[in-house]
MARBA-3410 file (N, C-alpha, C, O; in Angstrom, 1 decimal):
47
6.2,-6.8,-14.5,5.2,-5.9,-15.0,4.5,-5.3,-13.9,4.0,-6.1,-13.0 ~ 4.3,-4.0,-13.9,3.6,-3.4,-12.8,2.4,-2.6,-13.4,2.4,-2.2,-14.6 ~ 1.5,-2.3,-12.5,0.3,-1.5,-12.9,0.3,-0.3,-12.0,0.5,-0.3,-10.8 ~ 0.0,0.9,-12.6,-0.1,2.1,-11.8,-1.6,2.5,-11.7,-2.3,2.5,-12.6 ~ -1.9,2.9,-10.5,-3.3,3.3,-10.2,-3.6,3.4,-8.7,-2.7,3.3,-7.9
-4.9,3.5,-8.4,-5.4,3.5,-7.1,-5.6,2.1,-6.5,-6.3,1.3,-7.2 ~ -5.1,1.8,-5.3,-5.3,0.5,-4.8,-6.0,0.6,-3.4,-5.8,1.6,-2.7 ~ -6.9,-0.3,-3.1,-7.6,-0.4,-1.8,-6.5,-0.6,-0.7,-5.6,-1.4,-0.9 ~ -6.7,0.2,0.4,-5.7,0.1,1.4,-5.5,-1.3,2.0,-4.4,-1.7,2.3 ~ -6.6,-2.0,2.2,-6.5,-3.4,2.7,-5.7,-4.3,1.8,-4.8,-5.0,2.2
-6.0,-4.2,0.5,-5.2,-5.0,-0.5,-3.7,-4.6,-0.5,-2.9,-5.4,-0.6 ~ -3.5,-3.3,-0.4,-2.1,-2.8,-0.4,-1.3,-3.3,0.8,-0.2,-3.7,0.7 ~ -2.0,-3.3,2.0,-1.3,-3.8,3.2,-1.0,-5.3,3.1,0.0,-5.8,3.6 ~ -2.0,-6.1,2.5,-1.8,-7.5,2.3,-0.6,-7.8,1.4,0.3,-8.6,1.7 ~ -0.5,-7.0,0.3,0.7,-7.2,-0.6,2.0,-6.8,0.1,3.0,-7.4,-0.1
1.9,-5.7,0.8,3.1,-5.2,1.6,3.6,-6.3,2.5,4.8,-6.5,2.6 ~ 2.7,-6.9,3.2,3.2,-8.0,4.1,3.8,-9.2,3.4,4.8,-9.8,3.8 ~ 3.2,-9.5,2.2,3.7,-10.6,1.4,5.1,-10.3,0.9,5.9,-11.3,0.8 ~ 5.4,-9.1,0.5,6.7,-8.8,-0.1,7.7,-8.3,0.8,8.9,-8.0,0.5 ~ 7.3,-8.1,2.1,8.3,-7.8,3.1,8.5,-6.3,3.4,9.5,-5.9,4.0
7.5,-5.5,3.1,7.6,-4.1,3.4,6.5,-3.7,4.4,6.0,-2.5,4.4 ~ 6.1,-4.6,5.2,4.9,-4.4,6.1,5.2,-3.3,7.1,4.3,-2.5,7.5 ~ 6.4,-3.2,7.6,6.8,-2.1,8.6,6.5,-0.7,8.0,6.0,0.2,8.7 ~ 7.0,-0.5,6.8,6.8,0.8,6.1,5.3,1.0,5.9,4.8,2.2,6.1 ~ 4.6,0.0,5.5,3.2,0.2,5.2,2.4,0.5,6.5,1.5,1.3,6.5
2.8,-0.2,7.6,2.2,0.1,8.9,2.4,1.6,9.4,1.5,2.2,9.9 ~ 3.6,2.1,9.1,3.9,3.5,9.4,2.9,4.4,8.7,2.4,5.3,9.2 ~ 2.8,4.1,7.4,1.9,5.0,6.6,0.4,4.9,7.0,-0.3,5.8,7.1 ~ 0.0,3.6,7.4,-1.4,3.4,7.9,-1.6,4.2,9.2,-2.6,4.8,9.4 ~ -0.6,4.2,10.1,-0.8,4.9,11.4,-0.7,6.4,11.2,-1.4,7.2,11.9
0.0,6.9,10.2,0.1,8.3,9.9,-0.8,8.6,8.7,-0.3,9.1,7.6 ~ -2.1,8.3,8.8,-3.0,8.4,7.7,-3.2,9.8,7.2,-3.8,10.1,6.1 ~ -2.7,10.8,7.9,-2.7,12.2,7.4,-1.8,12.4,6.2,-2.0,13.3,5.4 ~ -0.9,11.5,6.0,0.0,11.5,4.9,-0.7,10.9,3.6,-0.3,11.2,2.5 ~ -1.7,10.1,3.8,-2.4,9.4,2.7,-3.9,9.5,3.0,-4.3,9.9,4.1
-4.7,9.3,1.9,-6.1,9.3,2.1,-6.5,8.1,3.0,-5.8,7.1,3.0 ~ -7.6,8.2,3.7,-8.0,7.2,4.7,-8.3,5.8,4.0,-8.0,4.8,4.6 ~ -8.9,5.8,2.8,-9.3,4.5,2.3,-8.6,4.1,1.0,-8.8,3.0,0.4 ~ -7.8,5.0,0.4,-7.1,4.7,-0.9,-5.7,5.3,-0.9,-5.4,6.3,-0.3 ~ -4.9,4.6,-1.6,-3.5,5.0,-1.8,-3.2,4.9,-3.3,-3.4,3.9,-3.9
-2.6,5.9,-3.8,-2.1,5.8,-5.2,-0.7,5.2,-5.1,0.2,5.7,-4.5 ~ -0.6,4.0,-5.8,0.7,3.3,-5.7,0.9,2.5,-7.0,0.0,2.2,-7.7 ~ 2.2,2.2,-7.2,2.5,1.3,-8.2,2.8,-0.1,-7.6,3.6,-0.2,-6.7 ~ 2.1,-1.1,-8.0,2.2,-2.4,-7.5,2.9,-3.3,-8.5,2.4,-3.4,-9.6 ~ 4.0,-3.9,-8.1,4.7,-4.8,-9.0,4.2,-6.2,-8.8,4.2,-6.8,-7.7
3.7,-6.8,-9.9,3.2,-8.1,-9.9,4.3,-9.1,-9.9,5.3,-8.9,-10.7 ~ 4.2,-10.1,-9.1,5.3,-11.2,-9.1,4.8,-12.4,-9.9,5.5,-13.4,-10.0
END
């Protein structure tokens, strides 16, 4: 079950590291012009 909405960037990075997609998340964080500085719209899959 997943939830769609706006997630805090810090929380999103923590979840990304936990599920093994931290490299992709780091790329997005470094290229913040692709995303808003403090928020990302994402679908987070709950485990």
